[in-house]
C-alpha positions as CSV (number, residue, x, y, z in Angstrom):
1,X,-42.1,90.2,154.9
2,X,-45.2,89.0,153.1
3,X,-48.8,90.1,153.0
4,X,-49.6,87.1,155.3
5,X,-47.1,88.5,157.9
6,X,-48.8,91.9,157.8
7,X,-52.3,90.4,158.2
8,X,-51.2,88.9,161.5
9,X,-50.8,92.4,162.9
10,X,-53.9,94.3,164.1
11,X,-54.6,97.3,161.9
12,X,-54.4,99.6,165.0
13,X,-50.8,98.4,165.6
14,X,-49.5,99.0,162.1
15,X,-47.9,102.4,162.8
16,X,-46.1,101.1,165.9
17,X,-45.0,97.7,164.5
18,X,-41.6,97.4,162.9
19,X,-40.7,95.2,159.9
20,X,-38.3,93.3,162.2
21,X,-41.1,92.3,164.5
22,X,-43.2,90.6,161.8
23,X,-40.8,89.4,159.1
24,X,-39.5,85.9,158.8
25,X,-35.9,85.8,159.9
26,X,-33.4,84.9,157.1
27,X,-32.3,81.6,158.9
28,X,-36.0,80.4,158.7
29,X,-36.6,81.3,155.1
30,X,-37.2,78.5,152.6
31,X,-35.0,79.5,149.6
32,X,-34.2,78.2,146.1
33,X,-31.2,78.8,143.8
34,X,-30.9,79.7,140.1
35,X,-29.7,76.2,139.5
36,X,-32.6,74.4,141.1
37,X,-35.0,72.5,138.9
38,X,-38.4,74.2,138.5
39,X,-40.2,71.0,139.7
40,X,-38.1,71.0,142.9
41,X,-38.9,74.7,143.5
42,X,-42.6,74.0,143.0
43,X,-42.4,71.1,145.4
44,X,-40.7,73.5,148.0
45,X,-43.5,76.0,147.5
46,X,-46.2,73.4,148.0
47,X,-44.5,71.5,150.8
48,X,-43.9,74.7,152.8
49,X,-47.2,76.3,151.9
50,X,-45.6,79.5,150.7
51,X,-46.4,81.7,147.7
52,X,-42.9,82.8,147.0
53,X,-39.2,81.7,147.4
54,X,-36.2,84.0,147.6
55,X,-33.7,83.0,145.0
56,X,-30.2,83.0,146.6
57,X,-26.8,82.6,145.0
58,X,-23.5,82.8,146.9
59,X,-25.4,84.0,150.0
60,X,-26.9,86.9,148.1
61,X,-30.6,87.5,147.1
62,X,-30.7,87.5,143.3
63,X,-34.5,87.2,142.8
64,X,-37.9,86.1,143.9
65,X,-39.8,83.1,142.5
66,X,-43.6,83.3,142.8
67,X,-45.7,80.2,142.8
68,X,-48.2,81.7,140.3
69,X,-45.5,82.7,137.9
70,X,-43.9,79.2,138.0
71,X,-47.2,77.5,137.5
72,X,-48.0,79.8,134.6
73,X,-44.6,79.1,133.0
74,X,-45.0,75.3,133.4
75,X,-48.4,75.5,131.9
76,X,-47.1,77.5,128.9
77,X,-44.3,75.0,128.4
78,X,-46.8,72.2,128.3
79,X,-48.9,74.1,125.8
80,X,-45.8,74.8,123.7
81,X,-44.9,71.1,123.7
82,X,-48.4,70.2,122.6
83,X,-48.4,72.9,119.9
84,X,-45.1,71.7,118.5
85,X,-46.9,68.4,117.6
86,X,-49.5,70.2,115.5
87,X,-48.9,70.1,111.7
88,X,-48.0,73.5,110.3
89,X,-47.1,75.0,113.7
90,X,-43.3,75.5,113.6
91,X,-40.9,75.6,116.6
92,X,-40.3,79.3,116.1
93,X,-44.0,80.0,116.6
94,X,-43.9,78.1,119.9
95,X,-40.8,80.0,121.1
96,X,-42.5,83.3,120.3
97,X,-45.7,82.2,122.2
98,X,-43.8,81.1,125.3
99,X,-41.4,84.1,125.4
100,X,-44.3,86.6,125.0
101,X,-46.0,85.1,128.1
102,X,-42.9,84.5,130.3
């Protein structure tokens, strides 16, 4: 269930509406896997106009991938690649920068 799902319910009906009535059924969820490429996951997020994807492995939920986190990670990776090209900025510095922000 997402915030968008909740917003579809009139505020007056919140106390009588069940999660099952407003959630997206599992068979209609767009999901990703831990092995899926980040670019493919971002394409799924965009194509389906969703903000998050459940991460499923072996039929079990193992995580949640949020669009904003993925975009931030991709951005930091690009900055890291650019910084590695700068003289005097070592690979260890880039690794620290990226891991601190992940």
